[in-house]
Each structure stands twice: as structure tokens, then as C-alpha cells.
C-alpha positions as CSV (number, residue, x, y, z in Angstrom):
1,M,80.6,-101.7,13.1
2,P,80.5,-98.9,15.6
3,P,80.4,-99.2,19.1
4,T,77.3,-99.2,20.7
5,F,78.1,-99.1,24.3
6,E,81.2,-97.4,26.4
7,E,82.2,-96.2,29.9
8,I,83.4,-92.5,29.4
9,D,84.3,-92.1,32.9
10,Y,84.5,-93.9,36.4
11,Q,85.0,-92.2,39.5
12,D,85.2,-92.8,43.6
13,T,83.4,-90.3,45.5
14,E,82.1,-88.9,48.6
15,L,78.5,-90.4,47.9
16,G,79.9,-93.9,46.1
17,E,81.0,-95.0,42.6
18,L,79.8,-92.6,39.5
19,I,79.9,-93.6,36.2
20,L,79.2,-92.2,32.8
21,R,78.2,-94.0,30.4
22,R,76.5,-94.0,27.0
23,R,74.7,-96.2,24.8
24,R,73.2,-96.5,21.5
25,P,69.6,-97.4,22.1
26,L,68.0,-100.1,19.1
27,S,65.4,-98.3,18.6
28,Q,67.8,-95.2,17.9
29,P,71.3,-96.6,16.0
30,D,72.1,-93.4,15.8
31,T,71.9,-91.6,18.6
32,W,73.9,-91.8,21.5
33,V,72.0,-91.6,25.0
34,Y,74.3,-90.5,27.9
35,E,73.7,-92.0,31.6
36,V,75.0,-91.8,35.1
37,K,74.7,-94.4,38.0
38,L,75.7,-93.4,41.0
39,A,76.4,-95.9,44.4
40,G,74.7,-98.7,41.9
41,R,72.0,-96.6,41.0
42,F,70.6,-95.2,37.9
43,L,70.6,-91.9,38.1
44,M,69.8,-90.1,34.9
45,S,69.7,-90.4,31.5
46,S,69.5,-88.0,28.6
47,L,66.9,-90.0,26.8
48,N,64.2,-88.2,28.7
49,T,64.7,-84.7,30.1
50,D,61.5,-83.5,29.3
51,S,61.1,-82.5,33.2
52,E,64.0,-81.5,34.1
53,R,64.1,-78.4,30.8
54,E,59.9,-77.9,32.9
55,L,61.7,-77.1,36.1
56,A,63.0,-74.1,34.3
57,T,60.2,-73.7,31.8
58,R,57.7,-73.4,34.7
59,A,59.2,-71.8,37.0
60,L,60.6,-68.7,34.9
61,A,57.0,-68.7,33.5
62,R,56.1,-67.6,37.3
63,L,58.3,-63.9,37.2
64,H,58.3,-60.7,35.6
65,G,60.7,-58.5,34.8
66,D,64.7,-59.2,33.5
67,R,67.8,-59.6,34.4
68,L,66.7,-62.2,36.5
69,Q,69.1,-64.2,39.0
70,V,69.0,-68.4,39.0
71,L,70.5,-70.6,41.2
72,V,70.7,-74.3,39.7
73,G,70.6,-77.1,42.2
74,G,72.7,-79.8,40.6
75,L,74.1,-80.4,37.1
76,G,73.4,-83.4,35.9
77,L,73.9,-84.0,32.2
78,G,73.0,-79.4,32.1
79,Y,69.3,-79.8,30.9
80,T,67.9,-77.5,33.8
81,A,70.7,-75.2,33.4
82,A,70.4,-75.2,29.7
83,A,66.4,-74.3,29.9
84,A,67.6,-71.5,32.2
85,L,69.5,-69.6,30.0
86,A,67.7,-70.3,26.9
87,D,64.9,-67.5,28.2
88,P,66.9,-64.0,27.5
89,R,65.4,-62.2,30.5
90,V,68.3,-64.5,32.4
91,A,71.5,-62.8,33.5
92,R,72.9,-65.5,35.4
93,V,72.6,-68.8,35.8
94,D,74.6,-70.1,39.6
95,V,75.0,-74.0,38.9
96,V,75.9,-75.3,42.4
97,E,76.5,-79.2,41.8
98,R,78.4,-81.0,44.4
99,L,80.9,-83.5,43.1
100,P,83.6,-82.6,41.1
101,A,83.8,-85.1,38.2
102,V,80.2,-83.7,37.0
103,I,81.6,-80.6,36.1
104,E,84.5,-81.9,34.9
105,W,82.6,-83.5,32.7
106,H,81.1,-80.3,31.8
107,R,84.4,-78.7,30.8
108,R,86.0,-80.9,29.2
109,G,83.5,-81.1,26.2
110,I,82.6,-84.6,26.6
111,L,78.9,-84.1,27.4
112,P,76.3,-83.0,24.4
113,L,75.6,-79.5,26.3
114,G,78.9,-79.2,28.1
115,D,80.5,-76.7,25.3
116,A,77.3,-74.2,25.2
117,L,77.3,-74.3,28.7
118,N,80.4,-73.6,29.0
119,V,80.7,-70.6,26.4
120,D,77.6,-69.2,28.1
121,P,79.8,-66.1,29.8
122,R,76.0,-66.2,32.3
123,C,77.3,-69.6,33.4
124,H,78.8,-70.1,36.7
125,L,79.5,-73.8,37.6
126,L,80.4,-73.8,41.2
127,V,81.6,-76.3,43.5
128,D,79.7,-76.8,46.9
129,D,76.7,-78.4,48.9
130,C,74.1,-76.4,47.6
131,L,70.9,-77.8,50.1
132,H,74.2,-77.5,52.7
133,A,74.6,-73.5,51.9
134,L,71.0,-72.9,51.2
135,Q,70.3,-73.8,55.0
136,Q,72.2,-71.8,55.9
137,G,69.8,-68.7,55.1
138,G,71.8,-66.2,53.2
139,P,70.6,-62.4,51.5
140,P,67.3,-63.1,49.3
141,R,70.2,-62.7,45.8
142,Y,67.4,-65.0,43.6
143,D,64.3,-64.9,41.7
144,A,64.5,-68.2,40.8
145,I,66.1,-71.4,42.8
146,L,65.8,-74.7,40.8
147,I,66.6,-78.1,42.3
148,D,67.1,-81.4,41.0
149,I,69.2,-83.0,43.1
150,D,67.4,-85.8,45.3
151,D,64.4,-88.5,43.7
152,S,62.0,-86.7,46.2
153,P,61.9,-84.9,49.5
154,I,60.8,-88.6,50.6
155,H,63.5,-91.4,48.5
156,L,66.6,-89.5,48.9
157,L,69.6,-89.3,47.1
158,D,71.7,-88.9,51.0
159,E,69.7,-89.1,54.3
160,A,71.9,-86.0,55.2
161,H,69.5,-84.0,52.4
162,A,66.6,-84.8,55.3
163,T,67.3,-81.6,57.0
164,F,67.2,-79.4,53.4
165,Y,63.3,-80.4,53.1
166,S,62.0,-80.1,56.2
167,V,59.8,-77.0,57.0
168,A,62.0,-75.5,58.8
169,G,65.3,-76.1,56.4
170,L,62.4,-75.3,53.0
171,A,62.4,-71.9,54.7
172,A,65.6,-71.4,55.4
173,A,65.9,-71.8,51.5
174,R,63.1,-69.0,50.9
175,Q,66.1,-66.2,52.2
176,S,67.5,-66.2,49.5
177,L,64.7,-65.5,46.8
178,R,64.2,-62.2,46.5
179,P,59.9,-61.0,46.9
180,G,58.6,-62.3,44.2
181,G,60.5,-65.0,43.4
182,V,60.2,-68.8,43.5
183,F,61.8,-72.6,44.5
184,A,60.9,-75.5,42.0
185,L,61.4,-78.8,42.5
186,W,62.2,-81.6,40.7
187,T,61.1,-84.9,41.6
188,S,61.5,-88.5,39.6
189,L,57.7,-89.4,41.2
190,P,54.3,-88.8,40.9
191,T,53.0,-85.8,43.5
192,E,53.7,-86.7,47.0
193,A,51.0,-84.7,48.8
194,E,53.5,-84.8,52.1
195,V,55.5,-83.2,49.8
196,T,52.7,-80.2,48.9
197,A,52.4,-79.3,52.3
198,R,55.5,-78.7,53.6
199,L,56.6,-76.6,51.1
200,R,52.8,-74.6,51.9
201,Q,54.3,-74.2,55.3
202,A,57.4,-72.9,54.3
203,F,56.3,-70.9,51.6
204,R,53.6,-68.0,50.9
205,T,51.8,-70.3,47.7
206,A,53.0,-73.3,46.4
207,H,51.3,-76.2,44.8
208,A,52.9,-79.3,42.7
209,E,52.3,-80.2,38.5
210,E,52.8,-83.2,36.7
211,V,55.1,-83.7,33.5
212,R,54.1,-87.1,31.4
213,F,56.3,-88.4,28.7
214,D,56.7,-91.4,26.9
215,N,59.7,-93.3,28.2
216,P,60.7,-95.9,25.6
217,L,62.5,-98.2,28.4
218,L,58.7,-98.8,29.7
219,D,55.8,-100.0,28.7
220,H,53.6,-96.8,29.5
221,P,54.0,-93.4,30.3
222,E,56.0,-91.8,33.1
223,V,55.5,-89.4,35.4
224,N,58.0,-86.6,37.2
225,A,56.2,-83.9,39.7
226,L,57.6,-80.8,39.6
227,Y,56.5,-78.3,43.3
228,F,56.3,-74.7,43.0
229,G,56.6,-72.6,46.0
230,M,55.8,-68.6,45.4
231,A,58.3,-66.0,48.0
């Protein structure tokens, strides 16, 4: 009988124990589902990637022109980056990931999207603390900044991220956007009014949208919120 569960990698990181595993669900015995855990918390799964992909698709739909420059904060399983690269108007995608092990998974081709990201010359995988770097401000280089790191600005993966999601931190990130650019934020929770309020203070306009999808692990539809701020 073929294996139904494998732990692919385990690493000690600055944020805690990082585990990459894959399993075959009983409902899909011919399919591998890839999952990531960090510091004992379930972080992400390839079983549900709708909202990660919609983060890029909906953000880029707000932009005009071509030769678009995109920053993706948080590589994860790669679905946001892949969705950005699927837009033919995109000329470059800088994917900034804090944990080197995550980039190494893709470079080794042990994740489903790794090979596709590796061979696309527009895709650049960079090790850095994206949120910290954006708080430093900088020249307006990007047409879109897509952030997929914390569960939400109120439910953080790392408490040190709190300053980024303050009005001042978000306003600093806006400096890296070109005029008319879009800041997009993924969260694993339904819309939180406080998050929308902060974005409206930091950006010219801001609003939230929800993505609903069926999660086979739950008995009810799941809802993720996406937030968009225009420079």
C-alpha cells in the first residue's frame, strides 16, 4: 500500500519549529495535500488555496498598463506568487520570505509549484523580513504589494509584526508603491472592521472583500478576508 503521510522536512527557526508534511486525504486518495506547521500552529495547506490566489488576481485587476512590478510578502506554498505570474502584464515578482527553509523547499522542487517558480525568469525569491523592510519606506518601486504572512493584523504570527500593521507602519509601506498602486492583504479570518479602519487612514481609499470556499475539513464554508488599499 502506498504511503498516506510523510514528514518531508523539519527545521528549527527563529519563529519556532517549522514542519513540511504531506498526506493523502481519504476523500482524495490519489492526491497529495501539502501542509506547513510553525511553532505548533497549523499555517497553510494546499487543500484550500482560493483566497491566496484571489489576493493576487483581485489586486492586479485594479491596475492598468503593463510591465507591472509586484512584491509578494510571504512565499509559503507559492500560490500567491504563481497567481501574480499568471498575469501576462507582470514583468517582475519579488517574493520576500523571512524563513530560508521555505525558499529552499521551492528551489529543491519538493513542492508542487517549486519548479514553475524556479524556471520563470520574472520570479525572484529573496530572504528578508518583508514587513520590517517595508516599514523603512523606500522609493516607489512596485505597482502591487501583496502580503500573506499573518492570520490577520490582530492575530499575529509574530508579535513583532504589530508595528507594521499600525497606521504609521502601513503608511510607510505605501511609500514603496507607485502612484495608483495597490496594497493587498490576505487574512485567514472574516472581515475585521478595525483592519479596514487602519487601511483607510493609511491609503487614499481602502476596502475589504471576502472569499468563501468549501473546506472539506469543516462542516461549513470557510471565509477569508482580503483588504485592498490604493496609493
